[in-house]
N, C-alpha and C positions, 0 to 999 in steps of 0.2 A: 187678707193681703192688701197692702197699701196701694193706692193708685200711683201710677208712675208719673212723676213730674217731668216737666220739660228739661230740667237740670239733670235728672236721673237718666233720661233718654239720651241726652248728649254724652253723658259719662259712659253709658252702655255702648253707644256707637264708637266712641273713642277707644274704649277697651277692646272692642272687637277688631277695630282697625289696627290697634297695637299688636294683638295676637296674630293677625294675618301678616303683619309686617315682620314680626319675629319669626314666624313659621316660614315665611318666604325667604328671610335672611338665612335661615338654617339650610333650606334647600339650595340656595345660591352657593353657600359655602361648600356644600356637598359636591355640587357639580363643578365647582371651580378649584377643587383640591389639586395641588401640585406636590411634587416631591422629587427626591433624587436618591440614588443609592449606588453602590458598587459591589463588586465581588471579585474574587481572585481564585486562582488555582495554580498549583505548582506543576510545571511541565515535566514530562519524563526526562530522565537523565540521558536518554539516547538508547541506542541499541547496539548490540555486538554484531559483528559481521556474520552473515550466513555462510557456512562452509559448503562449497560445491565439490562433489566427487565425480570423476570421469573414469569409467572403466571401459577399455576397448577389448573386444574379443580377440584372442590370439590368432595368429595365422595370416597377418597382413601380407598380401601378395599382389602383384600387378593385376589390375582389372577385377579384383575380387573384393567387393564391399564388405566391411566388417561392422558389426553392431557396436555402437557406443551407448552405454547406459549412463544416464546422468541422474544424480541424486543430490539432495541438499539437506544439511543439518542446521536447524534453527535453535540457537541457545537462548533465545529471548522468551519473555513471558507473554508475547502476543504473536499471532499469526502474521505472516508477511507474504507478499506476492513476489515471485521470482520469474523473470523472463530471461532466458539465455540468449546471448548475442555474441557475435564476432568470434567464432572458433578459430584458433591459431594453431598451426602444426609446427612443431620443432622436432629435430632429430638429433641423435647422439653422434652421427657420422657426417662429417662435412661433405662427403661425396653423395650422401642421400639428401637430395634437395627438398626442402619443405614445400616448394612450389609444385612438386609432383603429386601432392596429396590434396584431397578435398574432404573437408569435414562438415557435417551438418548438425544442427541442433533441433530439438523438438519445438514446435510452435507453442508459445506460452500465452499468458502467464499461468503459473501454477501456484496454488496456495500452499505454503509450507507451514505446517502446524507448529505452534509454540512448543519448544522442548522436544521436538521429534525429528526423525529423518524421514524425508518424503521423496518418493521416486518422481523425477521430473519428466521422464519419458526417454525415448531412444532417438538416436541419430545414426549416421553412418560415417565410417572413415574409408576412403578409397584411395589406393595408390594407383593413379591414372596410368594405364599401360601405354607406353610410347615405344613402339618397336624400333624407332630410329636411335634410341638412347639406351645404353647399357645401365640398367638400374640395379646391378649387383651390389652396389654400396649399401643398399637398404637391407640386404640379408643380414639378419642378426642385430640390426640397429634398433635402438629404443626410440619409438615414436611417441611424442607427447602431444596431447590436445589440451589447450588451455582455453577456457571460455570466460566471457564477462557476463554480467547480468545487470538488469535495471528493473 
């Protein structure tokens, strides 16, 4: 083996320094990396309305609450939450006043399964008995309960 000259020692030190600098530069580049990107997705086209059905037990009479059964049919491909609100009573006879009635809805929300009909629960329809008023106009009348949902 040849003895190392001063010139060879300087070259070796310079080469080592160069390797450290190159290695350090690579590490710096790794830690300093930046970048950007983007992505996109198509939103659903929307949903069809959920259909709500209201069925009142027959035999509405003053002071006798009748059961109302609520259900919903969801034609969509995903489940949806339904909370019933604001029951409104109308009648087929002008003498049978909607204000004489009280309708209730079940406390929600209820999950309505995709493509299925789901029972939302029960409420009541009551023709409030008022002995001071003749409520005979409600005999044979059709009483309709309409509800909203959110």
